[in-house]
Each structure stands twice: as C-alpha cells, then as structure tokens.
C-alpha positions in Angstrom: 40.2 51.6 -18.0 39.6 51.8 -21.8 36.3 51.0 -23.3 37.9 48.0 -25.0 38.9 46.6 -21.7 35.5 46.9 -20.1 34.1 43.6 -18.9 31.5 42.0 -21.1 27.9 42.4 -19.8 26.5 39.3 -18.3 23.2 38.3 -19.8 20.4 38.2 -17.2 19.0 34.7 -16.7 15.6 34.2 -18.2 12.7 34.6 -15.6 11.5 31.4 -14.1 7.9 32.3 -14.9 8.4 34.0 -18.2 4.9 33.3 -19.3 3.5 35.8 -16.7 5.3 38.6 -18.5 2.5 38.3 -21.2 -0.6 40.2 -20.2 -2.9 38.0 -22.3 -1.6 34.9 -20.6 -2.1 36.4 -17.1 -5.7 37.1 -17.9 -6.2 33.6 -19.3 -4.4 31.9 -16.5 -6.2 33.6 -13.6 -9.6 33.4 -15.1 -9.1 29.7 -16.0 -7.7 29.1 -12.5 -10.9 30.2 -10.8 -13.0 28.2 -13.2 -11.0 25.0 -12.7 -11.8 25.0 -9.0 -15.4 24.9 -9.9 -14.8 22.2 -12.5 -13.2 19.9 -10.0 -16.0 20.5 -7.5 -18.4 19.4 -10.2 -16.2 16.4 -11.1 -16.3 15.2 -7.5 -20.1 15.9 -7.2 -20.8 14.0 -10.4 -19.1 10.8 -9.3 -20.7 10.9 -5.9 -24.1 11.7 -7.5 -24.0 8.8 -9.8 -22.9 6.4 -7.1 -25.7 7.7 -4.8 -28.4 7.4 -7.6 -27.4 3.9 -8.7 -25.1 2.3 -6.1 -23.3 0.9 -9.1 -19.6 1.2 -10.0 -20.6 0.3 -13.6 -22.6 3.5 -13.9 -19.8 5.6 -12.5 -17.5 4.3 -15.2 -20.3 4.5 -17.9 -20.9 8.2 -17.2 -17.2 8.9 -17.4 -17.0 7.0 -20.7 -19.9 9.0 -22.1 -18.2 12.2 -21.2 -15.1 11.0 -23.1 -17.0 9.7 -26.1 -17.4 13.1 -27.7 -13.6 13.8 -27.2 -12.8 10.4 -28.9 -15.2 11.0 -31.8 -14.8 14.8 -32.5 -11.4 16.1 -31.4 -9.8 15.3 -34.8 -12.4 17.4 -36.6 -12.2 20.0 -33.8 -8.5 20.3 -34.4 -9.1 21.1 -38.1 -11.6 23.8 -37.0 -9.1 25.2 -34.5 -6.6 25.8 -37.3 -9.2 27.6 -39.4 -11.4 29.6 -37.0 -11.1 32.2 -34.2 -9.9 30.2 -31.3 -11.0 32.7 -28.6 -14.6 32.7 -30.0 -14.7 28.9 -30.0 -13.4 28.8 -26.4 -16.0 31.4 -25.3 -18.9 29.4 -26.8 -17.7 26.2 -25.1 -17.3 27.9 -21.7 -20.9 29.3 -22.0 -22.2 25.8 -22.7 -20.3 24.4 -19.7 -21.9 27.1 -17.5 -25.4 26.4 -18.7 -25.0 22.6 -18.1 -23.8 23.2 -14.5 -26.8 25.5 -13.7 -29.3 23.0 -15.2 -28.0 20.0 -13.2 -27.9 22.1 -10.0 -31.6 23.0 -10.6 -32.5 19.3 -11.3 -30.8 18.2 -8.1 -32.4 21.0 -6.0 -35.9 20.1 -7.3 -35.3 16.3 -6.6 -36.1 15.3 -10.2 -32.5 14.3 -11.2 -32.1 10.8 -12.7 -29.0 8.9 -13.8 -30.2 9.1 -17.5 -30.2 12.9 -17.3 -26.7 12.8 -15.9 -25.7 10.5 -18.8 -27.2 12.8 -21.4 -25.5 15.9 -20.0 -22.2 14.1 -19.7 -22.4 13.1 -23.4 -23.2 16.7 -24.4 -20.4 18.0 -22.2 -18.0 15.6 -23.8 -18.9 16.9 -27.3 -18.3 20.5 -26.2 -15.0 19.5 -24.6 -13.9 17.9 -27.9 -13.9 21.4 -29.4 -12.7 23.2 -26.3 -9.6 21.1 -25.5 -7.5 21.2 -28.8 -8.6 24.8 -29.3 -7.6 25.9 -25.8 -4.3 24.1 -25.9 -3.3 25.4 -29.3 -4.4 28.9 -28.2 -1.7 29.1 -25.5 1.2 29.6 -27.9 -0.6 32.6 -29.4 -0.6 34.2 -25.9 3.1 33.6 -25.1 5.1 32.6 -28.2 7.3 29.5 -28.5 10.0 30.7 -26.2 7.7 30.7 -23.1 5.5 27.9 -24.3 6.9 25.2 -22.0 6.7 27.6 -19.0 3.1 28.4 -19.9 2.1 24.8 -20.3 3.7 23.9 -16.9 2.0 26.9 -15.2 -1.3 25.9 -16.8 -0.8 22.4 -15.4 0.0 23.8 -12.0 -3.2 25.8 -12.0 -5.2 22.7 -13.1 -3.7 20.7 -10.3 -3.9 23.4 -7.6 -7.6 23.4 -8.5 -7.6 19.6 -8.1 -6.4 20.1 -4.5 -8.8 22.9 -3.6 -11.9 21.9 -5.6 -12.3 18.3 -4.2 -11.7 19.5 -0.7 -14.4 22.1 -1.0 -16.7 19.7 -2.7 -16.3 17.0 0.0 -17.2 19.6 2.6 -20.2 21.0 0.6 -21.7 17.6 -0.2 -21.7 16.8 3.5 -23.0 20.2 4.7 -25.4 21.5 2.0 -25.7 18.9 -0.7 -24.4 18.1 -4.2 -26.3 20.8 -6.0 -24.2 23.6 -4.6 -21.1 22.1 -6.3 -22.8 22.4 -9.6 -24.1 25.9 -8.9 -20.8 27.3 -7.8 -19.1 25.7 -10.8 -21.6 27.6 -13.0 -20.7 30.8 -11.3 -16.9 30.1 -11.7 -17.2 30.3 -15.5 -17.8 34.0 -15.3 -14.1 34.5 -14.4 -12.8 32.7 -17.5 -15.3 34.3 -19.8 -14.4 37.8 -18.5 -10.7 37.0 -18.8 -11.1 35.9 -22.4 -13.1 39.0 -23.3 -10.3 41.2 -21.8 -7.6 39.6 -23.9 -6.3 42.1 -26.6 -5.4 40.5 -29.9 -5.5 41.6 -33.5 -8.8 40.9 -35.2 -9.0 37.3 -36.5 -8.2 37.0 -40.2 -9.6 33.9 -41.7 -7.2 32.0 -43.9 -8.0 31.4 -47.6 -9.9 28.2 -48.3 -7.8 25.2 -47.3 -10.0 22.5 -48.8 -12.4 20.2 -46.9 -12.0 19.1 -43.3 -11.1 15.7 -44.6 -8.2 17.1 -46.6 -7.0 18.9 -43.5 -7.2 15.7 -41.6 -5.2 13.8 -44.2 -2.6 16.5 -44.1 -1.9 16.0 -40.4 -1.9 12.2 -40.8 0.8 12.5 -43.5 2.8 14.8 -41.2 2.6 12.4 -38.3 3.4 9.5 -40.5 6.6 11.2 -41.7 7.8 12.1 -38.2 8.6 9.1 -36.1 9.2 11.2 -33.0 5.8 12.9 -33.1 4.1 9.6 -33.9 5.7 8.0 -30.9 4.6 10.8 -28.6 0.9 10.4 -29.8 1.0 6.6 -29.3 2.5 6.8 -25.9 -0.1 9.4 -24.9 -2.9 7.1 -26.2 -1.5 4.2 -24.2 -1.4 6.1 -20.9 -4.8 7.6 -21.6 -6.5 4.2 -22.1 -4.8 2.1 -19.5 -3.7 4.7 -16.9 -5.6 7.9 -16.6 -9.1 6.3 -16.0 -8.0 5.5 -12.4 -9.4 8.9 -11.4 -12.8 7.8 -12.7 -13.0 4.9 -10.2 -11.9 7.0 -7.3 -15.3 7.3 -5.6 -15.7 3.5 -5.8 -12.2 3.0 -4.4 -12.9 5.5 -1.6 -16.2 3.9 -0.6 -15.8 0.2 -1.3 -12.1 -0.4 -0.7 -11.1 2.3 1.9 -14.6 2.5 3.4 -14.6 6.3 3.3 -17.4 8.9 2.5 -17.4 11.9 0.3 -14.7 13.5 2.4 -12.4 10.6 1.9 -13.1 10.7 -1.8 -12.2 14.4 -1.9 -9.0 13.8 0.1 -7.8 11.1 -2.4 -8.4 13.3 -5.4 -6.7 16.3 -3.6 -3.7 14.1 -3.0 -3.3 13.6 -6.8 -3.6 17.3 -7.2 -0.9 18.1 -4.6 1.6 15.8 -6.3 0.7 17.0 -9.8 0.9 20.7 -8.8 4.4 20.2 -7.3 5.4 18.3 -10.5 4.1 21.1 -12.7 5.8 23.8 -10.7 9.0 21.8 -10.9 8.7 21.7 -14.7 8.0 25.4 -14.8 11.0 26.4 -12.7 13.5 23.9 -14.2 12.1 23.7 -17.7 15.0 25.4 -19.4 17.4 23.1 -17.5 15.8 19.9 -18.6 18.1 19.0 -21.4 16.8 15.5 -22.1 13.1 16.2 -22.3 12.3 12.9 -24.0 14.0 10.8 -21.4 12.5 12.7 -18.6 9.0 12.3 -20.2 9.5 8.5 -20.4 10.7 8.3 -16.8 7.5 10.1 -15.7 5.3 7.7 -17.7 7.0 4.6 -16.4 6.9 5.8 -12.8 3.3 6.7 -13.1 2.4 3.1 -14.2 4.4 1.5 -11.4 2.9 3.8 -8.8 -0.7 3.0 -9.9 0.1 -0.7 -9.5 1.2 -0.1 -5.9 -1.9 2.1 -5.3 -4.2 -0.7 -6.5 -2.8 -2.9 -3.7 -3.1 -0.4 -0.9 -5.7 -0.7 1.8 -4.5 2.2 3.9 -5.8 5.8 3.4 -2.4 7.4 4.3 -0.4 5.1 2.0 -3.0 5.6 -0.8 -2.7 9.4 -0.4 1.1 9.2 -0.6 1.1 6.9 -3.7 -1.5 9.1 -5.4 0.6 12.2 -4.8 3.6 10.6 -6.4 1.5 9.3 -9.3 0.1 12.8 -9.8 3.6 14.2 -9.9 4.9 11.6 -12.4 1.8 12.0 -14.6 2.1 15.8 -14.9 5.8 15.6 -15.7 5.0 13.2 -18.5 2.0 15.3 -19.8 3.7 18.7 -19.7 6.8 17.5 -21.5 4.8 15.6 -24.1 2.6 18.6 -24.7 5.7 20.9 -25.1 7.5 18.5 -27.4 4.5 18.2 -29.7 3.7 21.9 -29.9 7.2 23.1 -30.4 7.9 20.6 -33.2 4.9 21.3 -35.4 4.3 24.3 -37.8 1.7 26.8 -36.7 -0.9 25.9 -39.3 -1.0 22.3 -38.0 -1.0 22.9 -34.3 -4.7 22.7 -33.7 -4.9 19.3 -35.5 -1.9 17.9 -33.7 -3.5 18.9 -30.4 -6.7 17.2 -31.6 -4.7 13.9 -31.9 -3.1 14.6 -28.5 -6.5 15.1 -26.9 
C-alpha cells in the first residue's frame, strides 16, 4: 500500500481525568483532600458544640453567619489582591491560620473553658481568613492545569471536597460519641500539614509582580464594568447569589434538624451530612467524566439549580431518616452540578488578569 493510501491516524480521546496529568495539580489535590476531611470533621464538631453549649438553634445559625460575614465583606477586595500577589503564598498563610485556630479551640475544649462567645470570635476570624483563601485558591487552579483541563480540575476538586463531606462527618460523629468534640478540632489541625506540604512541593516559576495597576478601588471598578458589559457572566453571579442566600444555608441547620426534627444524636447528624456528600461526590465525578460531552453547559447548570431547590422543599417536609438521606443525596448531586458548571463557565470566560476578582464575586 502506498503512503498516500495509508489510513489516517485516529486521534486518541482525551483522558477522562486530564487534570491528573499535571504534577502540580496532583500535589494540590491530594494535600487538599486530606485537609478537607479534617475541615468537615471540624464543621460537624462546631455545630454540635454550639448546640451543646447553648441549646439554641439561633446560636447555631449565628455562628455560621459570623463565619460567612468575612467572606461577604472582604472577598471582593481579596479578589483584587489575588490578581496582584503570589497566590501560593496567600494560600499558605491562610492554611497556617486555619491550623492555629483548630489547635486553639481543641485546647479550650479539652481544658473545659470553652464558651460560645469564643466560638463566635474564632468563627469571625476564620471567615475573614476564608475571604482571602477562597478566591485565591479557586483562581489558582487554572495556573496548575491550564484552561483545557480546567473543568476537569474543578470537578475533581469538587469530588474531593464532597468525598471529604462523606468521610469527615462519619468520623466526627463517631469521635464525638467516643472521645469528645476536641479531637475533631485537633485532628483537623494536623490535617493542614498535608496541604501545606503539597503547596510547598509545587514547582512554579518565581512570582513576578505586575507593574502598578492603580488602587484596589480602581481594580474593583474594572471588574464591575466587565461584569456590567457581559450579561451572561452577570447572570451567573446573580444566580449563584440567589442559591447561596436561599439554598445553601440548609447545611447550617442540619444539627438542629437532626436533633429536633428527626430526634437523632451526633451520629445522625453525621449521617445526614454524609448523605449530602455522597450525592455531591457522585455528581462531581459525573461532571469530571462527562465534562467534554456536556454541550449545553448553561442549560445543565440551570437544571441542577432548579432541581436543588425542589429537592430542598421535599427535604423540609420529610420526617423519615431514610427519606431525608435520599433527598439530601439527590440535592447534593444537583448542587454540585450547578456549582461546578457555574465555576467553569465563569473562569473560562474571563481574562487571566481579572480571574481573581471574578472569583471574589463568585465567592
């Protein structure tokens, strides 16, 4: 057969988990995965600790609100800094602060001097640190994998987050019953070692600061103008805000629902939270595997958001543990499909120099 008649080579299909082909992402992923298990253990412990100290659903919601206050107030400014500073250094500083907070609260609980006002203060400080960590970490991912593997990386990141949501609450529920709340905080503090080591092992060119780009206020106005000129991005941010205010806080009230509605203890609280994680992990893996085949990302994202809202309405009416677990698993799946696609649509549509600020709005 002549060379001209030779059959054309068939292009190999892209790998389903292409983000793992990047060494830096692997280090970030596995370090963060271990840390997230500890984070979910602490989340469960905090809700149960506040409910134990106060016997008040109001204080459970208040502590959660305080932990979100810093995110609400500072993420826009943090997004400006993320575009202008060394992202890895910012993330390292935040992780070190999270570690210190976990060890301090573990000590306070062990010495029986913990009070609800102390939990409230630390929740506020943690929220401020999170305000700088979240947009920086989310805009850092594209620097590890590039835009071609960004959707896969976001979905894999979400799967790790939600796998930790399965494992962490289950461990926390057992630990609270066996050895007490303090161990959840202490083990979370230890878990930050993994993500810090992973970040330090990442190999990247030395950070080159950009020339002066004006004040933080001018940087903020620049991204506002950009969003104002792009209806699609503006809509994505508004939809995310709506779900964040009216939908996502259901997880905050989970200890109250577990104890007062389903009449379960810390173990039942952990099971309910793990159910959300199972559904969300499966949804994230589905997005990771099928990401390149999802041709109508916007429609799929909207379907996930609408389904999430309807499933929460059904969950609110449930008085059965098994039914609640099933509804929460489906809600978790719908939630993560919506979140992953929204995150991807935002990050792939914005120029590199605005990514941190856009993710500040998203956060």
